[in-house]
N, C-alpha and C positions, 0 to 999 in steps of 0.2 A: 382489541376492542377499543373503540374511540371513546374519548372522554364523554361525548354527548350520550353514547349508549349506556355507559356506566352510571351516568348521573340522572337519567330519565326515570321519573316515577312511574309506579304501576297504575295504569288508568282505572283498574278495578277499585283500588284504594281511594283514588281521587273521587270516583263515583260515590264512595261511602263517606265522602267529606273528610278524608285524611289528606293533609297538605304535605307534600314532599319537601322536607326541610333541609336535608343534608344527605349526600352520597359519599360514603367512604369507599375504600378499595373493595370491601366485601359487604358491608352492611349499609342499609338505608334507614333513615330516621324520618318518621312521619309524626305530625302533630294535628290535633283536631280541637276546634273550639268546644266540641261536645265532651271532650275528655280533659278538662283543666288539671294541670299538675301531672299529666301523664304523657308518655310518648310510646309510639309503636316502633319497635326495632325489628327489621326484617333482614335476615341473612340471605344473601344471594348465592348463586353457584359460581360467582366470579372468583378467579384465582390471580394472585399477583406475585411478582417476583422482580427483584431489582428495581422497585419503584414503578413498575408498569403493570397495568391490568392486562391480562393475556387473553388470547382467543384460541380455542373456545374455553368455556368454563368447565368445571368438574361436575357432571350430573349428580344431583342429590346432595351436594356438599352443604348447601345452606340448611337443609333439613337435618343433616347429621350433626352439624355444629350446634344448632339450636337444641336438638335432643340431648346432646352430651352436656351442654351448659345446664339444662334443666335437671338432668340427673345429678350433676355435682351440687347445684344449688340446694337440692333436696337433702343432701348428705353433709353439708358443711355447717358447723355451728357458728354462724355469723350472720348478722342481718343482711338481706339482699334486696335488690331493687324491684323485684317482681310485684306487680300490683294485685295479684290474687293467685288462685290456684290454676292449674293447667297453663302454666307460663303466663299467668295474669289474664288469660283470654276469657275466663269465666266472668270477669268484670265488665266485658264489653256489652253494650246494649244491642249492637248489631254484629252477628257472627261474621267471621271472615270466610272466604272460599277455602275449602279444605287444603288445597295445595299451598296457599299463603299461610294458613294457620300453622302448618307444620314447620314453617320457617320463621315464625313471628313470636315476639314476646311484648306484652304490654307492661311497661315499667313505670315506676315513680320517677319523676324528674328530680335530679339531685344537683346540689352545688358541687361540681366535680373538682377534685384536687388535681393540679397540674403535674401529677406524678404518675409514672408507670412504676408500680411496685414489683420489681423483678427479684425473684429468689432463685439462687443457683445451688443445686445439690451436688453438681459435678462440674468439672472444669472442661469446657467445650465451647466452641463457637467463638464469639468475640471475646469471652473471658479468657479462653486459651491463648488467643492472639495477644491480648494485653499482658497476660502472665509471662509470656516468653520475653517480653521487653522489660518488665519491671518487677516480676515476681509478686504482683498484686493485681487485684481487680477492683476498680472503682475505689481506689484508696485503701482497700483492705489487704494487708500483707498476708501472704499464704506461705506454707512451708516450701522449702527448696526441694527440687527433684521430682515434682509432679509431672505427669504425662497427659497428653490429650485424652480426655474421657475419664480421667481418674475421679473417683469419689472424693469429695472434700471432707476434711475432718468433721465439719458440721456445716449445714446450709448457711449461705451468706445472703445478706440483703444488699442488692446493688441497684438502687433506683435510677430512673431516667427522667429527664424533664420532657414533658409532652410539648413539643414545639408546635407553633401555629400550623394550620393545615397547609400542606404543600412543602413543609420544611422537615428536616430530619430530626428525630428525637436525639437527645444528648445524654450520655451517661453522666451522672453527677455523684458527688459524695453525700454521705448522710448530713454532713455539716451544711451543704448547700440546700438540702431539703428543709433544714431548720430555717434557713434564711427565706425560703419560699412560703412555708406554711406555718412556722412557728414550732417551738420545741415540743410542746405537748402533742400536737397532731402528727408531727414527724415521728415521734417515738411510738405513738399509737399505731400508725401505718406500718412501721417496721415490725412491731410485735404481732399485729394481726396477720401480716403477710407470712411471717415465719411460722406462726401457729397453724394457719390454714395449709401452708405447704407441707408441714409435718403430718397433719391429718390426711391430706390427699395422698401423700407418698405412702403411707401405711395402707391405705385402701388399695392403691394401685399394686403395691407389692404383693398383697394377697392374691392378686389376679395374674401374677407373673409378669408385670409390667413395671418398668422403672420410670419415675417422673424425674427427669434430669434437671429441668428448669422450667419456669413459667413466669408470666407477668399478670398481675392483678391491677384492676382499676377501682378506685374508691371514690365515693362522694359523700357529702353530708346531707342527710335527710332534713330539709328545711322545717318540717313539721315537728320532728322529734329531736333533732340535733345529733342523731346517732351517725357514726361513721358506717357507711353501707357499701357492701360489695356490689359492683355494677358491671355493665357491659357483658362480654362473654366470660366464661371462667373454665380454665383447665381443658380447653379444646385443643385440637390438633393445630390450630392456627396461633394459639397463644402459648403453647407449651411444647416441650421436646420430650417425647416418650420413646423408650427403647424396650425391646424384648429382653426380659431378664435372663432367660436361658442363653440367648445368643451373646449377650454381653459377658456372661460368666465363661462361655466357651472361648472368647477371644477371637482373633481373626479380623479380616478386613471389614466384615459386615456387622461387627458388634455395636457400632454406633449408628446403624441405619434407623432412622426415626419414622414414626407413624404420621407423616405429614406430607407436605409438598416438596420434600427434598428431591424426589424423582424429577419434578419439574425444574427445580433450580439446577440440578446436575445437567439435564438435557440442554437447558437454555445456555448454560455456561459453555457448553461444548459446541453449540451451533449458532451463537450470536455474539457479536463483538461489543454489545451494549451501546451501539450507536443506531439511531433511527428507530423504526418500528420493529418490535420483536417478531420473529416468525410464528406462524400458527403452530400450535402443539399437535404432534401426530396422534392419531387415535390410540395407539398403543400406550403412549405416555399418559394420556387422559385416563384410560381404563386402569392402568397400573396405580395411578394416584388415587382414583376413586376407590379401588380395592383396599389400598392402605388406610384410607379414612375409615372404611367400613370395618376393617379388621380390628382397629383400635376400639371402636365403640362395642363390637361384639365381645371382645376380650374383657372390657371393663364392666359391661352391663349384664353379661350373661348370668 
């Protein structure tokens, strides 16, 4: 998918006087003079891997991600950025077309912290790679002898600095977050993140799903001063989920996640990371869509 295609706004929203302000790899942000202090966040079906937006997208992905975020926002004991009920959309003076409404959230605009609040309950991914070199993750020393996918003695907070658009985020230590946002806010972000991760892990575990790790984003509500949970939350794009039964059984599939790992694996085997990525085959698209659907069915049933 071209950069122009990924960044183009929806003409139906423009007709409703929503101004396309920003295009991420998956989400689009719209502002309106008729909705001061608010923003419309619309999740697309775009899928990205290795810093590229791929073609085609995953049908229904945007609606699934939005539905899962709203399900979690409703269950977490922390202030969130929704402007009202039904994903904030009840606060809109002009309703959205149904296919847009299922992918959209009307949210309060916040003063965002430049921190991705990452929590890891298991040693996997970039954490596993770092541990092999230093027996630590983001400056946190871990016990010797851990293996890929092992559960950590307790969840750890491993923040990242949100780099400017187009640049890579950078893992940082807690001391560096203090330098960025001050000790009081850095401590509050860590405590909130670990608490919410614990709550979510317990809910997922009741449904036979392991929450291995996730990232949260927070901002300060300018009207109340509260630290507020923002963006998406605990979706397949921001979190790593595993099937608890498969994990307990061991074997090569125990770390298969409910996300776009199928896409990443296929792309790694069929592309040298130079030039334009090849189109995704229909089978890969459908298998990925099924994996997204399976997670939301498991969690919300």
